C-alpha positions, 0 to 999 in steps of 0.5 A: 680482411677486405670482406671485413672492412666492407661489412664495417663500411656498410654498418657505418653507412647504415648508422649514418643514415637518418632513421624515421622517428615515430610521431608523437602527435596524431592527426585530428582525424585519427584522434576523432576516430579513437574517441568515437571507438571509445564512446561506442564501446562505453555505450555498448557496455552500459546500454544493457544496464541502463536501457533494459527497461526503456525503449531500447529494451524493446528490441530484445522483445521484438527480436523474440530471441528469449522465450521467457522474456516473450512469454512475460512481455507478450503473454501466451496464446490461450489456444495452446492451453486447450481453451476455446475462445470462440465458445459463448460458455463461461470458462471458470466452470471447466478451467482452473488455471494453466498449471492444473491438469484436467478440467474443473468440475463445478460442485452441485449446491443449493441455497437454503430458502432462509437466505432469500427471506429478508426479515424487517430490521428493528429501528434503533430507537425502538431497542436502544431503551433496553440497552445497558449503560455500558452499551450506551457509553460504547455507542456514545464513544464509538459513533461520533457525529452519528444519530445513534450517539445522540440517542445514546446521550438522551438515554443516559440523560434519562438514567440521571447521567450528565455530561460535564463540558470542561472535564469531558466525562459523564458523571452521576450524582448517587448521594446528593447532600445539597442542591440549589438552582445554581449548583449541586453538591454530593457524592458523584460517580464518574465514567472514565472512557480510558479505563472503561470504569466508574470512579467515585468522588465524594463531596464534589460540587457541580455547577449547573453551567458546566453541564451540557444541555440537550 
């Protein structure tokens, strides 16, 4: 009984003693340390993704830990491929590529003598008179603001074709019925560049001021 009473007294004394409570607030220094630790961990986790192509990404190249990255960034020593860089001869006759086995043999060939001759070219004005009307229309519409466009227009005028300034088409009178100094009436043929075809219009009146003059 005495031992039990002594144990109860000891328990009461322990309960009566004030126990240290954990502090809910940290000191400013400990808070700064935790913030720095968080920032360093976040930077370590995001740095490879953000700086892989920046200046920090060069560290992996300088350390030379990744052979594939070194070969891509720094290249390969060509002497390891069997190339003699001190040679004065050209490399292309014997070297095909770094992935080819063996050397390259240059095939023998000769250039025919006809390729060395340069026959004189005919001037366009000497041949344009022999072109067909369809060829002249092609030259006129496919070579704007060119000397050949003017030559083609002159040849079309020689073949009785006229250019309408308002309609922007070529036309030709095939059956005139009346002609004066100011207008001309009859059956005309129009060349349509969109359909590349000639269309006939009967009893058409054409004023002289509507025609383009060369």
